[in-house]
PyMOL Python script that loads the backbone (N, CA, C, O; Angstrom):
from pymol import cmd

cmd.read_pdbstr("""\
ATOM      1  N   MET A   1      -0.743  -1.032  15.098  1.00  0.00           N
ATOM      2  CA  MET A   1      -0.576  -0.434  16.623  1.00  0.00           C
ATOM      3  C   MET A   1      -0.760  -1.299  17.248  1.00  0.00           C
ATOM      4  O   MET A   1      -0.743  -0.886  18.407  1.00  0.00           O
ATOM      5  N   GLN A   2      -0.945  -2.346  17.233  1.00  0.00           N
ATOM      6  CA  GLN A   2      -0.865  -3.912  18.343  1.00  0.00           C
ATOM      7  C   GLN A   2       0.576  -4.241  18.724  1.00  0.00           C
ATOM      8  O   GLN A   2       1.189  -4.532  17.697  1.00  0.00           O
ATOM      9  N   THR A   3       1.312  -4.303  19.757  1.00  0.00           N
ATOM     10  CA  THR A   3       2.377  -4.388  20.139  1.00  0.00           C
ATOM     11  C   THR A   3       2.606  -5.674  20.044  1.00  0.00           C
ATOM     12  O   THR A   3       1.547  -6.216  20.362  1.00  0.00           O
ATOM     13  N   GLU A   4       3.669  -6.759  19.695  1.00  0.00           N
ATOM     14  CA  GLU A   4       3.915  -7.829  19.691  1.00  0.00           C
ATOM     15  C   GLU A   4       3.746  -8.358  21.152  1.00  0.00           C
ATOM     16  O   GLU A   4       3.736  -7.372  21.889  1.00  0.00           O
ATOM     17  N   ARG A   5       3.625  -9.384  21.794  1.00  0.00           N
ATOM     18  CA  ARG A   5       3.704  -9.726  23.606  1.00  0.00           C
ATOM     19  C   ARG A   5       4.160 -10.979  23.732  1.00  0.00           C
ATOM     20  O   ARG A   5       3.387 -11.911  23.951  1.00  0.00           O
ATOM     21  N   THR A   6       5.685 -11.165  23.587  1.00  0.00           N
ATOM     22  CA  THR A   6       6.054 -12.235  23.561  1.00  0.00           C
ATOM     23  C   THR A   6       6.381 -13.096  25.657  1.00  0.00           C
ATOM     24  O   THR A   6       6.645 -14.214  26.098  1.00  0.00           O
ATOM     25  N   ASN A   7       6.131 -11.695  26.262  1.00  0.00           N
ATOM     26  CA  ASN A   7       6.222 -11.891  27.675  1.00  0.00           C
ATOM     27  C   ASN A   7       4.883 -12.364  28.443  1.00  0.00           C
ATOM     28  O   ASN A   7       4.106 -11.699  29.129  1.00  0.00           O
ATOM     29  N   SER A   8       4.872 -13.488  28.163  1.00  0.00           N
ATOM     30  CA  SER A   8       3.350 -14.200  28.816  1.00  0.00           C
ATOM     31  C   SER A   8       3.307 -13.741  30.492  1.00  0.00           C
ATOM     32  O   SER A   8       2.201 -13.612  31.015  1.00  0.00           O
ATOM     33  N   SER A   9       4.165 -13.578  31.048  1.00  0.00           N
ATOM     34  CA  SER A   9       4.244 -13.345  32.384  1.00  0.00           C
ATOM     35  C   SER A   9       3.640 -11.652  32.883  1.00  0.00           C
ATOM     36  O   SER A   9       3.620 -11.158  34.011  1.00  0.00           O
ATOM     37  N   GLN A  10       3.109 -10.955  31.318  1.00  0.00           N
ATOM     38  CA  GLN A  10       3.206  -9.586  31.960  1.00  0.00           C
ATOM     39  C   GLN A  10       1.930  -9.386  31.840  1.00  0.00           C
ATOM     40  O   GLN A  10       1.189  -9.879  30.989  1.00  0.00           O
ATOM     41  N   THR A  11       1.512  -8.274  33.144  1.00  0.00           N
ATOM     42  CA  THR A  11       0.348  -8.856  33.638  1.00  0.00           C
ATOM     43  C   THR A  11      -0.506  -7.464  32.976  1.00  0.00           C
ATOM     44  O   THR A  11      -0.021  -6.529  32.338  1.00  0.00           O
ATOM     45  N   LEU A  12      -1.755  -7.666  33.324  1.00  0.00           N
ATOM     46  CA  LEU A  12      -2.681  -6.723  32.727  1.00  0.00           C
ATOM     47  C   LEU A  12      -2.588  -5.230  33.166  1.00  0.00           C
ATOM     48  O   LEU A  12      -3.182  -4.633  32.268  1.00  0.00           O
ATOM     49  N   GLU A  13      -2.239  -4.494  33.898  1.00  0.00           N
ATOM     50  CA  GLU A  13      -1.691  -3.594  34.123  1.00  0.00           C
ATOM     51  C   GLU A  13      -0.618  -2.988  33.221  1.00  0.00           C
ATOM     52  O   GLU A  13      -0.718  -1.914  32.628  1.00  0.00           O
ATOM     53  N   GLU A  14       0.530  -3.913  33.198  1.00  0.00           N
ATOM     54  CA  GLU A  14       1.934  -3.460  32.297  1.00  0.00           C
ATOM     55  C   GLU A  14       1.199  -3.313  30.816  1.00  0.00           C
ATOM     56  O   GLU A  14       1.360  -2.382  30.028  1.00  0.00           O
ATOM     57  N   ILE A  15       0.068  -4.862  30.587  1.00  0.00           N
ATOM     58  CA  ILE A  15      -0.267  -4.419  28.897  1.00  0.00           C
ATOM     59  C   ILE A  15      -1.521  -3.455  29.151  1.00  0.00           C
ATOM     60  O   ILE A  15      -2.188  -3.570  28.123  1.00  0.00           O
ATOM     61  N   PHE A  16      -2.011  -2.781  29.798  1.00  0.00           N
ATOM     62  CA  PHE A  16      -2.715  -1.043  29.749  1.00  0.00           C
ATOM     63  C   PHE A  16      -1.619  -0.187  29.434  1.00  0.00           C
ATOM     64  O   PHE A  16      -1.482   0.586  28.486  1.00  0.00           O
ATOM     65  N   ALA A  17      -0.881  -0.447  30.360  1.00  0.00           N
ATOM     66  CA  ALA A  17       0.307   1.009  30.163  1.00  0.00           C
ATOM     67  C   ALA A  17       0.217   0.885  29.289  1.00  0.00           C
ATOM     68  O   ALA A  17      -0.525   1.662  28.689  1.00  0.00           O
ATOM     69  N   GLU A  18       0.952  -0.264  28.495  1.00  0.00           N
ATOM     70  CA  GLU A  18       1.893  -0.079  26.805  1.00  0.00           C
ATOM     71  C   GLU A  18       0.798   0.430  26.220  1.00  0.00           C
ATOM     72  O   GLU A  18       0.976   1.568  25.785  1.00  0.00           O
ATOM     73  N   LEU A  19      -0.388  -0.067  26.042  1.00  0.00           N
ATOM     74  CA  LEU A  19      -1.654   0.092  24.911  1.00  0.00           C
ATOM     75  C   LEU A  19      -1.895   1.904  25.214  1.00  0.00           C
ATOM     76  O   LEU A  19      -2.330   2.645  24.332  1.00  0.00           O
ATOM     77  N   ARG A  20      -1.530   2.379  26.576  1.00  0.00           N
ATOM     78  CA  ARG A  20      -2.128   4.108  26.677  1.00  0.00           C
ATOM     79  C   ARG A  20      -0.885   4.809  26.283  1.00  0.00           C
ATOM     80  O   ARG A  20      -1.078   5.999  26.034  1.00  0.00           O
ATOM     81  N   GLN A  21       0.427   4.372  26.149  1.00  0.00           N
ATOM     82  CA  GLN A  21       1.349   4.797  25.786  1.00  0.00           C
ATOM     83  C   GLN A  21       1.611   4.998  24.355  1.00  0.00           C
ATOM     84  O   GLN A  21       2.335   5.856  23.850  1.00  0.00           O
ATOM     85  N   GLU A  22       0.859   4.004  23.724  1.00  0.00           N
ATOM     86  CA  GLU A  22       0.647   3.848  22.290  1.00  0.00           C
ATOM     87  C   GLU A  22      -0.012   4.683  21.279  1.00  0.00           C
ATOM     88  O   GLU A  22       0.279   5.076  20.149  1.00  0.00           O
ATOM     89  N   GLY A  23      -1.434   4.872  22.438  1.00  0.00           N
ATOM     90  CA  GLY A  23      -2.133   6.318  22.476  1.00  0.00           C
ATOM     91  C   GLY A  23      -1.320   7.369  22.313  1.00  0.00           C
ATOM     92  O   GLY A  23      -1.027   7.970  21.279  1.00  0.00           O
ATOM     93  N   ARG A  24      -0.959   7.552  23.491  1.00  0.00           N
ATOM     94  CA  ARG A  24      -0.302   8.809  23.411  1.00  0.00           C
ATOM     95  C   ARG A  24       0.560   9.205  22.281  1.00  0.00           C
ATOM     96  O   ARG A  24       0.558  10.306  21.729  1.00  0.00           O
ATOM     97  N   GLU A  25       1.134   8.411  22.060  1.00  0.00           N
ATOM     98  CA  GLU A  25       1.912   8.781  20.786  1.00  0.00           C
ATOM     99  C   GLU A  25       1.162   8.690  19.699  1.00  0.00           C
ATOM    100  O   GLU A  25       1.445   9.607  18.928  1.00  0.00           O
ATOM    101  N   GLU A  26       0.392   8.044  19.321  1.00  0.00           N
ATOM    102  CA  GLU A  26      -0.606   8.435  18.016  1.00  0.00           C
ATOM    103  C   GLU A  26      -0.670   9.613  18.249  1.00  0.00           C
ATOM    104  O   GLU A  26      -0.153  10.401  17.457  1.00  0.00           O
ATOM    105  N   GLY A  27      -1.323  10.068  19.404  1.00  0.00           N
ATOM    106  CA  GLY A  27      -2.040  11.269  19.718  1.00  0.00           C
ATOM    107  C   GLY A  27      -1.234  12.397  19.540  1.00  0.00           C
ATOM    108  O   GLY A  27      -1.850  13.365  19.095  1.00  0.00           O
ATOM    109  N   LYS A  28      -0.199  12.545  19.724  1.00  0.00           N
ATOM    110  CA  LYS A  28       0.701  13.542  19.950  1.00  0.00           C
ATOM    111  C   LYS A  28       0.931  13.486  18.365  1.00  0.00           C
ATOM    112  O   LYS A  28       0.936  14.566  17.775  1.00  0.00           O
ATOM    113  N   LYS A  29       1.189  11.885  17.372  1.00  0.00           N
ATOM    114  CA  LYS A  29       1.409  12.566  15.935  1.00  0.00           C
ATOM    115  C   LYS A  29       0.296  13.022  14.780  1.00  0.00           C
ATOM    116  O   LYS A  29       0.326  13.558  13.672  1.00  0.00           O
ATOM    117  N   GLU A  30      -0.711  12.485  15.704  1.00  0.00           N
ATOM    118  CA  GLU A  30      -2.081  13.790  14.985  1.00  0.00           C
ATOM    119  C   GLU A  30      -1.604  14.625  15.463  1.00  0.00           C
ATOM    120  O   GLU A  30      -0.642  15.000  14.792  1.00  0.00           O
ATOM    121  N   GLY A  31      -1.775  15.280  16.481  1.00  0.00           N
ATOM    122  CA  GLY A  31      -1.844  16.683  16.992  1.00  0.00           C
ATOM    123  C   GLY A  31      -0.839  17.045  15.922  1.00  0.00           C
ATOM    124  O   GLY A  31      -1.142  17.805  15.002  1.00  0.00           O
ATOM    125  N   ARG A  32       0.295  16.529  16.038  1.00  0.00           N
ATOM    126  CA  ARG A  32       1.450  17.456  15.213  1.00  0.00           C
ATOM    127  C   ARG A  32       0.622  17.722  13.500  1.00  0.00           C
ATOM    128  O   ARG A  32       0.585  18.810  12.925  1.00  0.00           O
ATOM    129  N   LYS A  33       0.044  16.443  12.981  1.00  0.00           N
ATOM    130  CA  LYS A  33      -0.276  16.349  11.523  1.00  0.00           C
ATOM    131  C   LYS A  33      -1.327  18.095  11.632  1.00  0.00           C
ATOM    132  O   LYS A  33      -1.181  19.031  10.846  1.00  0.00           O
ATOM    133  N   ASP A  34      -2.234  18.064  12.732  1.00  0.00           N
ATOM    134  CA  ASP A  34      -2.939  18.765  12.736  1.00  0.00           C
ATOM    135  C   ASP A  34      -2.441  20.627  12.473  1.00  0.00           C
ATOM    136  O   ASP A  34      -2.854  21.567  11.793  1.00  0.00           O
ATOM    137  N   ALA A  35      -1.425  20.398  13.390  1.00  0.00           N
ATOM    138  CA  ALA A  35      -0.880  21.724  13.438  1.00  0.00           C
ATOM    139  C   ALA A  35      -0.682  22.339  12.291  1.00  0.00           C
ATOM    140  O   ALA A  35      -1.003  23.487  11.982  1.00  0.00           O
ATOM    141  N   LEU A  36      -0.118  21.502  11.647  1.00  0.00           N
ATOM    142  CA  LEU A  36       0.874  21.444  10.377  1.00  0.00           C
ATOM    143  C   LEU A  36      -0.124  22.431   9.917  1.00  0.00           C
ATOM    144  O   LEU A  36      -0.217  23.658   9.936  1.00  0.00           O
ATOM    145  N   LYS A  37      -1.011  21.197   9.394  1.00  0.00           N
ATOM    146  CA  LYS A  37      -2.129  21.657   8.315  1.00  0.00           C
ATOM    147  C   LYS A  37      -2.659  23.231   9.055  1.00  0.00           C
ATOM    148  O   LYS A  37      -2.674  24.189   8.282  1.00  0.00           O
ATOM    149  N   GLN A  38      -2.953  23.404  10.078  1.00  0.00           N
ATOM    150  CA  GLN A  38      -3.244  25.199  10.525  1.00  0.00           C
ATOM    151  C   GLN A  38      -2.686  26.026   9.991  1.00  0.00           C
ATOM    152  O   GLN A  38      -3.224  27.082   9.657  1.00  0.00           O
ATOM    153  N   PHE A  39      -1.065  25.642   9.716  1.00  0.00           N
ATOM    154  CA  PHE A  39      -0.092  26.351   9.933  1.00  0.00           C
ATOM    155  C   PHE A  39       0.153  26.819   8.339  1.00  0.00           C
ATOM    156  O   PHE A  39       0.563  27.913   7.952  1.00  0.00           O
ATOM    157  N   VAL A  40      -0.170  25.815   7.647  1.00  0.00           N
ATOM    158  CA  VAL A  40      -0.466  25.811   5.805  1.00  0.00           C
ATOM    159  C   VAL A  40      -1.533  26.577   5.699  1.00  0.00           C
ATOM    160  O   VAL A  40      -1.406  27.286   4.701  1.00  0.00           O
ATOM    161  N   ARG A  41      -3.086  26.882   6.564  1.00  0.00           N
ATOM    162  CA  ARG A  41      -3.609  27.458   6.058  1.00  0.00           C
ATOM    163  C   ARG A  41      -3.685  28.626   6.210  1.00  0.00           C
ATOM    164  O   ARG A  41      -4.361  29.349   5.477  1.00  0.00           O
ATOM    165  N   LYS A  42      -2.716  29.200   7.609  1.00  0.00           N
ATOM    166  CA  LYS A  42      -2.800  30.351   7.264  1.00  0.00           C
ATOM    167  C   LYS A  42      -1.748  31.030   6.391  1.00  0.00           C
ATOM    168  O   LYS A  42      -1.914  32.164   5.940  1.00  0.00           O
ATOM    169  N   LEU A  43      -0.434  30.140   6.124  1.00  0.00           N
ATOM    170  CA  LEU A  43       0.267  31.052   5.066  1.00  0.00           C
ATOM    171  C   LEU A  43      -1.077  30.896   3.523  1.00  0.00           C
ATOM    172  O   LEU A  43      -1.596  31.983   3.268  1.00  0.00           O
ATOM    173  N   ILE A  44      -1.433  30.030   2.868  1.00  0.00           N
ATOM    174  CA  ILE A  44      -2.338  30.124   2.276  1.00  0.00           C
ATOM    175  C   ILE A  44      -3.149  31.443   2.517  1.00  0.00           C
ATOM    176  O   ILE A  44      -2.938  32.051   1.468  1.00  0.00           O
ATOM    177  N   ARG A  45      -3.780  32.067   3.121  1.00  0.00           N
ATOM    178  CA  ARG A  45      -4.301  33.014   3.689  1.00  0.00           C
ATOM    179  C   ARG A  45      -3.664  34.074   3.624  1.00  0.00           C
ATOM    180  O   ARG A  45      -4.137  35.178   3.355  1.00  0.00           O
ATOM    181  N   GLU A  46      -2.415  33.784   3.895  1.00  0.00           N
ATOM    182  CA  GLU A  46      -1.405  35.251   3.935  1.00  0.00           C
ATOM    183  C   GLU A  46      -0.923  35.519   2.720  1.00  0.00           C
ATOM    184  O   GLU A  46      -0.226  36.512   2.514  1.00  0.00           O
ATOM    185  N   ASN A  47      -1.330  34.437   1.550  1.00  0.00           N
ATOM    186  CA  ASN A  47      -1.286  34.586   0.076  1.00  0.00           C
ATOM    187  C   ASN A  47       0.192  34.350  -0.287  1.00  0.00           C
ATOM    188  O   ASN A  47       0.769  34.971  -1.180  1.00  0.00           O
ATOM    189  N   TYR A  48       0.804  33.316   0.549  1.00  0.00           N
ATOM    190  CA  TYR A  48       2.538  32.481   0.366  1.00  0.00           C
ATOM    191  C   TYR A  48       2.104  31.763  -0.719  1.00  0.00           C
ATOM    192  O   TYR A  48       1.176  30.957  -0.651  1.00  0.00           O
ATOM    193  N   ALA A  49       2.764  32.025  -1.782  1.00  0.00           N
ATOM    194  CA  ALA A  49       2.855  30.565  -2.847  1.00  0.00           C
ATOM    195  C   ALA A  49       3.133  29.012  -2.238  1.00  0.00           C
ATOM    196  O   ALA A  49       3.689  28.833  -1.154  1.00  0.00           O
ATOM    197  N   ASP A  50       2.723  28.071  -2.988  1.00  0.00           N
ATOM    198  CA  ASP A  50       2.920  26.845  -2.774  1.00  0.00           C
ATOM    199  C   ASP A  50       4.226  26.409  -2.528  1.00  0.00           C
ATOM    200  O   ASP A  50       4.551  25.565  -1.694  1.00  0.00           O
ATOM    201  N   GLU A  51       5.321  27.319  -3.662  1.00  0.00           N
ATOM    202  CA  GLU A  51       6.603  26.553  -3.748  1.00  0.00           C
ATOM    203  C   GLU A  51       7.071  27.421  -2.033  1.00  0.00           C
ATOM    204  O   GLU A  51       8.010  27.088  -1.311  1.00  0.00           O
ATOM    205  N   GLN A  52       6.515  28.052  -1.890  1.00  0.00           N
ATOM    206  CA  GLN A  52       7.476  28.712  -0.629  1.00  0.00           C
ATOM    207  C   GLN A  52       6.800  28.071   0.834  1.00  0.00           C
ATOM    208  O   GLN A  52       7.367  28.081   1.927  1.00  0.00           O
ATOM    209  N   ILE A  53       5.292  27.457   0.507  1.00  0.00           N
ATOM    210  CA  ILE A  53       5.003  26.567   2.102  1.00  0.00           C
ATOM    211  C   ILE A  53       5.808  25.620   1.876  1.00  0.00           C
ATOM    212  O   ILE A  53       6.700  25.545   2.721  1.00  0.00           O
ATOM    213  N   ALA A  54       5.858  24.605   0.785  1.00  0.00           N
ATOM    214  CA  ALA A  54       6.547  23.307   0.929  1.00  0.00           C
ATOM    215  C   ALA A  54       7.931  23.655   1.060  1.00  0.00           C
ATOM    216  O   ALA A  54       8.664  22.682   1.237  1.00  0.00           O
ATOM    217  N   LYS A  55       8.539  24.875   1.018  1.00  0.00           N
ATOM    218  CA  LYS A  55      10.182  25.209   1.141  1.00  0.00           C
ATOM    219  C   LYS A  55      10.359  25.138   2.746  1.00  0.00           C
ATOM    220  O   LYS A  55      11.326  24.645   3.327  1.00  0.00           O
ATOM    221  N   LEU A  56       8.903  25.902   3.512  1.00  0.00           N
ATOM    222  CA  LEU A  56       9.055  26.237   4.681  1.00  0.00           C
ATOM    223  C   LEU A  56       8.498  25.033   5.884  1.00  0.00           C
ATOM    224  O   LEU A  56       8.748  24.929   7.085  1.00  0.00           O
ATOM    225  N   THR A  57       7.367  23.945   4.654  1.00  0.00           N
ATOM    226  CA  THR A  57       6.779  23.044   5.584  1.00  0.00           C
ATOM    227  C   THR A  57       7.815  21.869   4.907  1.00  0.00           C
ATOM    228  O   THR A  57       8.436  21.343   5.830  1.00  0.00           O
ATOM    229  N   GLU A  58       8.124  21.403   3.838  1.00  0.00           N
ATOM    230  CA  GLU A  58       8.485  20.315   3.534  1.00  0.00           C
ATOM    231  C   GLU A  58       7.362  19.631   3.492  1.00  0.00           C
ATOM    232  O   GLU A  58       7.384  18.832   4.429  1.00  0.00           O
ATOM    233  N   LEU A  59       6.321  19.529   2.838  1.00  0.00           N
ATOM    234  CA  LEU A  59       5.421  19.747   2.240  1.00  0.00           C
ATOM    235  C   LEU A  59       5.225  19.569   1.186  1.00  0.00           C
ATOM    236  O   LEU A  59       5.560  20.506   0.461  1.00  0.00           O
ATOM    237  N   ASP A  60       4.545  18.231   0.420  1.00  0.00           N
ATOM    238  CA  ASP A  60       4.641  17.960  -1.258  1.00  0.00           C
ATOM    239  C   ASP A  60       3.371  19.218  -1.818  1.00  0.00           C
ATOM    240  O   ASP A  60       2.403  19.610  -1.167  1.00  0.00           O
ATOM    241  N   PRO A  61       3.680  19.526  -2.848  1.00  0.00           N
ATOM    242  CA  PRO A  61       3.288  20.701  -3.289  1.00  0.00           C
ATOM    243  C   PRO A  61       1.547  20.177  -3.465  1.00  0.00           C
ATOM    244  O   PRO A  61       0.570  20.915  -3.332  1.00  0.00           O
ATOM    245  N   VAL A  62       1.537  19.051  -3.717  1.00  0.00           N
ATOM    246  CA  VAL A  62       0.326  18.288  -4.237  1.00  0.00           C
ATOM    247  C   VAL A  62      -0.663  18.401  -2.744  1.00  0.00           C
ATOM    248  O   VAL A  62      -1.854  18.703  -2.669  1.00  0.00           O
ATOM    249  N   GLN A  63      -0.095  18.191  -2.083  1.00  0.00           N
ATOM    250  CA  GLN A  63      -0.808  18.191  -0.571  1.00  0.00           C
ATOM    251  C   GLN A  63      -1.469  19.762  -0.334  1.00  0.00           C
ATOM    252  O   GLN A  63      -2.618  20.080  -0.026  1.00  0.00           O
ATOM    253  N   ILE A  64      -0.431  20.487  -0.569  1.00  0.00           N
ATOM    254  CA  ILE A  64      -0.775  21.887  -0.628  1.00  0.00           C
ATOM    255  C   ILE A  64      -1.573  22.502  -1.437  1.00  0.00           C
ATOM    256  O   ILE A  64      -2.220  23.512  -1.162  1.00  0.00           O
ATOM    257  N   ALA A  65      -1.560  21.929  -2.453  1.00  0.00           N
ATOM    258  CA  ALA A  65      -2.839  22.418  -3.662  1.00  0.00           C
ATOM    259  C   ALA A  65      -4.187  21.978  -3.150  1.00  0.00           C
ATOM    260  O   ALA A  65      -5.163  22.623  -3.534  1.00  0.00           O
ATOM    261  N   LYS A  66      -4.375  20.904  -2.285  1.00  0.00           N
ATOM    262  CA  LYS A  66      -5.033  19.869  -1.688  1.00  0.00           C
ATOM    263  C   LYS A  66      -5.422  20.952  -0.767  1.00  0.00           C
ATOM    264  O   LYS A  66      -6.553  21.283  -1.121  1.00  0.00           O
ATOM    265  N   LEU A  67      -5.130  21.520   0.027  1.00  0.00           N
ATOM    266  CA  LEU A  67      -5.543  22.488   1.569  1.00  0.00           C
ATOM    267  C   LEU A  67      -5.829  23.502   0.646  1.00  0.00           C
ATOM    268  O   LEU A  67      -6.973  23.927   0.805  1.00  0.00           O
ATOM    269  N   ARG A  68      -5.170  24.081  -0.319  1.00  0.00           N
ATOM    270  CA  ARG A  68      -5.573  25.206  -0.613  1.00  0.00           C
ATOM    271  C   ARG A  68      -7.011  25.045  -1.216  1.00  0.00           C
ATOM    272  O   ARG A  68      -7.866  25.740  -0.666  1.00  0.00           O
ATOM    273  N   LYS A  69      -7.435  24.233  -2.273  1.00  0.00           N
ATOM    274  CA  LYS A  69      -8.842  23.532  -2.706  1.00  0.00           C
ATOM    275  C   LYS A  69      -9.779  23.690  -1.676  1.00  0.00           C
ATOM    276  O   LYS A  69     -10.933  24.084  -1.846  1.00  0.00           O
ATOM    277  N   THR A  70      -9.389  23.450  -0.853  1.00  0.00           N
ATOM    278  CA  THR A  70     -10.364  22.884   0.808  1.00  0.00           C
ATOM    279  C   THR A  70     -10.642  24.423   1.121  1.00  0.00           C
ATOM    280  O   THR A  70     -11.697  24.767   1.654  1.00  0.00           O
ATOM    281  N   LEU A  71      -9.670  25.312   0.775  1.00  0.00           N
ATOM    282  CA  LEU A  71     -10.202  26.725   1.532  1.00  0.00           C
ATOM    283  C   LEU A  71     -10.951  27.449   0.425  1.00  0.00           C
ATOM    284  O   LEU A  71     -11.526  28.461   0.825  1.00  0.00           O
ATOM    285  N   LYS A  72     -11.099  27.154  -0.994  1.00  0.00           N
ATOM    286  CA  LYS A  72     -11.923  27.780  -1.668  1.00  0.00           C
ATOM    287  C   LYS A  72     -13.188  27.238  -1.359  1.00  0.00           C
ATOM    288  O   LYS A  72     -14.133  28.006  -1.181  1.00  0.00           O
ATOM    289  N   ASP A  73     -13.353  25.825  -1.259  1.00  0.00           N
ATOM    290  CA  ASP A  73     -14.669  25.720  -1.419  1.00  0.00           C
ATOM    291  C   ASP A  73     -15.958  25.916  -0.400  1.00  0.00           C
ATOM    292  O   ASP A  73     -17.105  25.754  -0.816  1.00  0.00           O
TER     293      ASP A  73
END
""", "prot")
cmd.dss("prot")
cmd.show_as("cartoon", "prot")
cmd.util.cbc("prot")
cmd.orient("prot")
């Protein structure tokens, strides 16, 4: 996650701005993962088959099976 800093004249403000941007990007990525998991859970509750969910979401069937198991526990 840490960006290489080759410019020694970079100010603290610039460094912090870069770190904030990296944090936002990481947050967006995590948000998309969470939204996809929620969508898969909805499909599971609606009795979609793992093969159908894999086709719709492009997730690995193993990941879908794990999510399905968490709903049963």
